N, C-alpha and C positions, 0 to 999 in steps of 0.2 A: 741263401738262407743260412742265417747265424745260429749254432747251438750254445745255448745259455745253461739249459737244464735238461739232464738225462735222469729219467726215472727206472730204476732197476728193481724190478718185482722178483724177489726169491721167497722160496719155502723150504722147509725141510728135506723134501725130496730133491733139492737141488744141490745137495752136498758133494755129488760126483760131478757136478758142471761148473765148481767154483773157479778152476784154472781157465776154463775157456770163457766163462761169463766175464772173469776181471779182465782178461787179455782183450776181448771184445768191446768192453766198455772203456777201457784205458786207452785202446787206439783211437777212440774218437775224444774222450775228455781231454787227454793231455794235449793235442795239438790245438783244441778249440777253447781250452780253457774252461770247460763246462763244469758246472757244479752237478754232483750225482746226488740223487734222492734215492736212497736204499729202502726199499719198502718190504715188510713182512705182513702178511694178512693172516690172520689167525681166524679159524671157524669158531663160532660162539662156545662151542663145547671144549674145543681145544683151549682157548684162552681162559676158560675157568677153571681148568686144570693147571695152567702155567701161573696164573695169578695167585693161587693157593699155595705155591711155591715162592712167591715174592715178598718182599717186606711190605707190609700194608701202607707204609708211607709213601712208596712209588710203586704201585701195581697198575701202573698205566701199560696200554699197548706197545708204546714206545719203548718204556723200560724194557717190558719182556721181549720185544725184538732185538734189543741189543744184546742180549743174553744169548740168542739163538747161535748155534755153531756156524750155519751158513754166513750170518750176518757177520760175526767176528772174523771169519776167514776172509771175506770180501773187504772189510774195512781195513785189514792189516795190509791187503795187496794195494788197496787205495793209498794208504799211508806210504807204502814203499815206493809207489810211482808218484807221489806227491800229488794226488788227485782230491782236489775239496769235495767233501760230502756231508751228508746229514743222514741220520736213520729216522724212518717213521714206522709206526705199528699202527695197524687198523684190526678192526674185528668185524667179520660179516662174510658175505659172499666174494670170493677171491676176483672174478673177472670184475665185477661192478665196482669194488674197491680199489682196484688197479686204475680202472678208467676215471672214477671220481678224484682219486690222487692226481691222476695225469692233469686232469682238467684245473683243479685246485692250485698245482704249482706251476701252471702253464708249460708243461713239460714240450721239448721240442723233439724228443724221440723217448720210446719206451723200450726196454729190453727186457724179454722174457725167456726163461729156459725152459726147456722140456725135451721130450723124447719122440722120435719118430713113431707114429702108430699108423695102422691102416684106416682107411676111410670107414670101414665097419665098426673099428675100435673107437674112433671119434664118434659116430653115430650112437653107439651103445653107452660109452662112458662118459660123454661129452669132453670139451677140451677148453680149460681155462685160456690157454694161449690163443686159440683159434676165435674164443670169443673176444678177447682183447684186439686182436687184430682188426676184428671187423667193427669194432665200436668205439676204438682208441681216437681222441681227437688230434692226433699227430702219427708219424710212421712208427712202426714197430720193427724192433729186430728180434727175430727168434734165434736163441742160440740153442744148440741141442749137443747132447751126448758126445764131448771131445772135440767138437768142430765150432768153426767161427762162422 
């Protein structure tokens, strides 16, 4: 199986996992020459707040995603590693948007970051990563708290 497109889904809560995530993605992207699609999904209400801070001439989800700290740190790491990438932003329910983009870009693998949670915690609060793992059209790599 060749890998040509890797989808990396990140959000603001992933700031402490940038190093682990960039390392995991780079370890796959560098030897395969895969292109990385870096995705930030905004909830409807959070995008409305972000959009109000943007220049009205470019208030798209992708423009807003490029301004996010986690995205900026990851793109800097990919630049340093000479990994090709593009940034996309979407608005909506996170797991649905991640799976939709994986299908749209014909991703060969999806990377999601998260933290370890108890089964009860997942049942009570849900898990975007778990939902993506169960519905993604390709393999999913889960990167958590300082581990690869």
